[in-house]
N, C-alpha and C positions, 0 to 999 in steps of 0.2 A: 603847171597846168593852167590853162587859160579858159575862162568862161565868158562867152560873148552872147549878149541879149539881142537876138535877131528880130524878134517881134514882141512887143510888150503891151499891146492892146488887148482888151477883151471885146468880144462881139463882132466888131468890124474895124476895117482899116480907116484911119484918118491921117491928116497931115502930122499928127503927133506920133503915129507909129503903125506898124503892121500887126496883124494878129499873131497869136502866141507861138514862139519857137526860141529855144535856148541852145546854144552850141557849147559843147565841152571838148577841149582838145587836151588829150593826155599824151604821154610819150609814145604809146602804141595804138591808141584808138581814137576815132572821132565818134562822139556821142551827141545825138541831138534829141532834145525833149520837145515833142509835139511838132505838128506840121501845119500851123497856121501859115499865112502868106509870108511871114518873116523868113521861113526855111529858104525861100528863093534867093536870099542873100548869102547863104552859107558858102557858096563857091568863092566869094570874095575873101574868105578867111582861111580856107583849107586848101591843101595841095591835092586832095582826093586820092592820095596814095595809100593811106591807112585804111584798115577795116573800119566800116561805118556802121553804127547801130542807132536806130531811130525808135524811141520809145513813145508810144501813144497812150495818153491818159484816158481819153474817151472820144466819142465820135461826133460831138457837136462841131459844126462847120468851121468855127473859128480855131479849131485844133487839128483839122484834117484837110482843109480846102487847098492848102499848099501842096498837097501831093500831086495836084495838077501840074506843078512845075518841075517835077522829077525828071522829065525828059531833057531838061537843060544840063543835067549833070553827067559827069563822065567818071564815075567811081571806078577804080582799078580792081577792086575786090567787090564781091557781092554786098549789097545793102541789106542788113538784117533788120527787119521791123519787128519789134517786141511789143507785146501787150497781152490782154486778157484772153482766155479761151475763147475761140470764135473769131479772133481779129482777122485771120486770113480770109475767111468767107465774107465778113462784113466789108473789108477794104476792097476786096475784089468786086463787090457789088457797085461800087462807086468809081473805082479807077478802072474804067472800061469805056469802050465805045457805047453811046454816042457822046459821052461826057468828056473824055480825055484819053490820053494814050494808055493802053493797058499795061499792066506790069510786065507781061511777057514780051512786050515790044519796046521796052526801054533799052538804052544802050549799055546796060549792065544787068547782071542777075539780081533778082530780089528773093530773099529767103524770109521765112517767118518763124518766130519763136513764140509760142502760146504758153503763157505762164499762169499757173494757178497761184492763188494767194500764198505768199510765203517766201522763202529765201532760195536763191538760185545761183548757179555759177555758169556764165554764158559767153566767154570764159572768165570775166571778172565778176565780182560779187554784186548781186542785185537783190533787193528785197522789195516786194510790191504788196500793198494793202489797199482795200477799198476805202474811199473817202465818202464824204456826205454830199451828194448832189442829186438833182432830180433824175439823172440817168446814171447807170453804172460808171464809176470813175475810179481809176487807179492812181495812187501816189507811189513814188519810187524813191529808193535810196541806193545809190551806187558807190562803190569804193574803187578808186583808181589812183595809182601813184601815191598811195598811202594817204589819200584825201577822200573824205566822204561828202557827197552832195545829195541833199534831199530835194525832191521836186514834187511839190503838192499843190496842184491846181486842177480843177475847180473844186472848192470845198467850203463847207462851213466848218466851225471848230469841231474837232472830233479826236478821240484818243489815238487813232491810227496816224493822224498827222503828227502828233507828239511823238509816237513810237518810231516813226520813219526818220524823224529829225533829231533823235536822241544823239547828242555830242557831235552832230554834224559840223564839218568845217564851213559849210554854206547851206543854209535853208533857202530855197527859192519857192515862194508861195505867192498867193494872189492878194490883190487889194481892189476887189470889185465894188466895194462900197465905200462911201465917204465916211469920215469919222462919226461914230455914234449911230450910224444907220444899221438897221437889222432887215433881214430878208428871210424869215423862216420858211416860206413856201418855195423859195428858189435860193438855196444856201450859197452864200459867198462870205468873204471876210472883209471886215473893215480893218483899218490899220492897227487899232488897239488889240483886236483878236489875233491878228497875225503875230504881233509882238508878244502876246501872251503865249502862243504856241512856241515861239522861239525861246522864250525864257524858261518855260516848263521843260522843254527838251534840252536846255543848255547848249543850243546851237551857238557856234562861235560867231557867225555872221548871218545877217538876214537880208535878203534881196526881195523886193516887192515887184511883181509883174501883173499882168492881166488887169490893168487899170480900165475899168469899164468905159468904153468910148464915149458914151453919152453922159457921163458924169465927170470924168477927167478930160476936159476938152482941150486944155492947153498944157504945154510943158510946165508952166508955172504952178499948176495945180499939183503936179507931182513933187516939184521942188518944196512946195509948202509942206507936204507930208514929211519930206526928209528933214526940213528945218524943225518942224514942230515936235518931232519924236526923236531926234537924234540924241538928246540928252537921256531919255528913257531907254533908247536902244543904240548904244554906241556902235558906229560903223554901219548904220542902216543905209541901205541902198534903195532909192526909188528909181528903179531902172528905166532907161530910155533906149530905143533902138540904136545899136551900134556901140553901146558901152561894153568895153572889155576889162575884166579884172583878172588879177593873177591870184592863184591859191598856193 
């Protein structure tokens, strides 16, 4: 299984990266978490032959603006978009004229799976739980090829993030804040909090994404996080756009 970080910025694109999107390639499926502008690069890594599933965490624009680029893809099977109850209506309200090409005019069918909090099989195992954010936001845990990946962004520290990440082979979570920073009115994680979630969950590996564009302004800012915390969290990944890892 391969995991490719297509977009690792939070809030807006910069020369450091595009907004949030992560690609997972298993033997049978293509899975994408979130549709920031990083999603536009997915066709550089996939054949588009496998069934594709897109999980949306929430509707802030840095997580859905890349839906505007779907018309460039040529999926051979329907694209299945997964998310909380009401996702079809919400996304149809923005993926339409006069903003962009509507779903029903894309060069492939689009289907929706609306998921209540809990465990699902769609056909692979998925668990979804609400996170802590100013707007409703889901975290996900999926199991494919005997590997479990948790995706928890955007969030402050919460028990559901730990629950979703329990014994995960890879936890992908955010680093919207600098070390020691707190943001109780707009919950996000600093690196210490992200590492604590991973440790409490006994996740095997931690990857940080969603680096706030106005705080982490250079690649060196991310490398410094990786260097500073690698002893406390062995195998820590401060992700950059285009990085691919094997699980």
